[in-house]
N, C-alpha and C positions, 0 to 999 in steps of 0.2 A: 570729405571728412564727416565724421559723426561725433558730436559732443556728448561725453558721458559725465554726468554730475551726480551729486547726492552722496549717499552712504556707500561709496566704493572706496577701495584702498588708495587708488591713484587717479583722481578725476583728470580727464585729459581729452584732447581731440584725437580720435582714432582714424587714421587714413583708410579709405576703402580701396579694394583691389578688384580686378576683373573677376575673381573667383566668386564674389558675392557674399560678403560677410553677413552673418545673421545676428539677431539680437543678442543671443548668448555669447557669440564670438566677441563682440565689442565690450560686453561686460567683463568677460575674461581678460581681454586686453588691458582693461583698467584695473586689473588685480582682483576682480571679483568683489562681492559685497562684503562690507565690514561687519555686518550683523548676520545672524543665522538666516539662511535662505527662506525658510518657511515662515518667517515673519517680515518678509520684504514685499513691497509692491513696486512694480516697474511701470514708470510713466514714459510714454513715447509721444513726443511732439513732432508732428510732420505738417509743416505749413501752419494753417489755422486749426488743425484738428489735434486734439489731445485725448489719448486713451490710456487707461490704467488697467493693469492685470496683476494678479498674484504671481509672484516669482515662481512658486512651485508649480503653477498651472502651465507656465512656459516650458518647464522641464518635462512635465508629464504628457503634454500635448504638443507634438512637433509642429502642428499647424500654427501654434501661437508664436513659434520661433521665427519670426518674419525676417525677410531679407531687408537690410538697411539701405537707405537712400541718402544721397548727399544732403547735408545740412539737417539731418534728423538730430533731435536732442533726446537722449535717454537719461532719465533721472531715477535713481534707486532711492526709494523712500522706506524708512524703517517705521512700521506701525503708524501710517499716516492718518488713520481714522480714530475717532474717540466718541465715548458717550459719557454723560455726567450722572453720578449717582448721589442721592440725597436721602436723608431720613434714617431709619433705624437699621443700619447695616454696619458691617465691619469697619467701613471707612466711607467718608464723604469726599469724593474726589472726581477729577476728570480722568478717565481710564482710557488709555490708548490701545488700539488693537490693529491687527494686520489685515492685509487685503483679502486673505482667504475668508474673512468674515468671522462672526461670532454668534452663537445662539444665546437665547435668554438664560438657559441653564448655565452655560459657560460664563456669561457675564456675572451672574449671581455668585458663581464660584470665585471669580477673580476679585470680587469686592469683599470676600470673607463671609458671604452668606448673610442671612438675617440674624439679628441679635435676638437670642432666645428670650432674654428678660425684658425686651422693649418692643419688638416688632409684632405687628398684627399680620399673621400669615395670610389673611384674606385680603390684605390691603397692599398688594404689590402693583404699582401702576407704571405704565410706560407712556410717555408723552412724545408725540411725533407729528410732523407735518406730512400729510399724504395727498396724493393726487385724487381729486374727486372721482375720476373714472374708476379707480380701484375700490371705491367704497359703495358705489351704487346708491340705493335709497338712503343709506346712513348719512350721506352728505347733503341730502335735500335740506335747503334752508340755511345751511352753514355759510358763514361769511368768509369768503376766500381771503387769504393773507398774501404774503410775499410769493410772487411767482404763480399765483392762482391756486396755491395749496390750501388745504383746510386743516385745522388742528383736530387731532383725535387722541383719545386716551384709551389705552388697552388696560384691562384689569385682570390680574391673575390671582386666583384663590389657591394658595399653596397648601391648603388643607385637603384639597381634592387630589387623589392619586393621579387622575387623568391629566392634571395640569403639568405634572412632571414629565410626562411623555410629550405633551404639546410643547413644553419649554425647550425640548431637545431639537425642535425643528423651527421654532419661531426665531427669525433672524433679527439681530440687533443691527441698526443702521447708524451711519455717521451722524452725530448731532442729537441722537436720542437722549432723553432724560428718564432715568429710572428713579422712582420715589417709593420708599417703603414706609407705610404709615405706622405710627406708634399704636400699640394696643391701648384699649380703654383702661385696663388695669394699670399699665405703666404710667399713663397720664395721671390717673387718680393717685398713685403712689407718690409721684413727683409733687403733685399739688399738696398732698397731706404732709409730705416731707418739708415743704416750704413752710406750712403752717406750724409744724412741730418746732421748727427752728426760730419761730417768731412769737406766736401767741398761744399755741396749744401745748399742754403737757405731753411728754413722750408717751405716757401711759394711755392717753386718749387715742393717739394714732395707732398704737399697737392693738387696741381693741377693735378699731374699725378695719384695719388691714392685717390679717393674720400673717 
């Protein structure tokens, strides 16, 4: 038998036959996925090994449609990854995404983009833990954290046209944090707004901030 769990219509144990059922066969036997296929990730547990792959990659590449073995566990996961967004964006939230991945441009689109009246387009930051081997000299002297990873911050200047092209290829990873800084003008306006409501006349604030 193969156990099929997760976001399928009828989770069950699927018996194997001598013809050699494949991964998509047992998912179909369980009624298929309960969510759109292009947003699903399929996890296969075989013994002590666990592998994940995007569901649409299994359909597109027959080599990924592997033959099942007895006691395999297949788990269909709907958008199992997430990143967190904070700062001057359309929303501050944990945003889930699917196994096919997400680019920085797509991530900014999903959160409603930068707030025009608050955000500093030069201050888009992505916080991530990276393997030192990927960073080269950049990681020299960095204090390793959990799992030997080092913290790194990527900055994107959205006022530069070239950044938009780069953002279409820069991949967002599970656990990333995106922070959009407030513009200096917005911070000044909020500060003066606070003063205007407490000690300063409104006319004074209007003179300082057109």
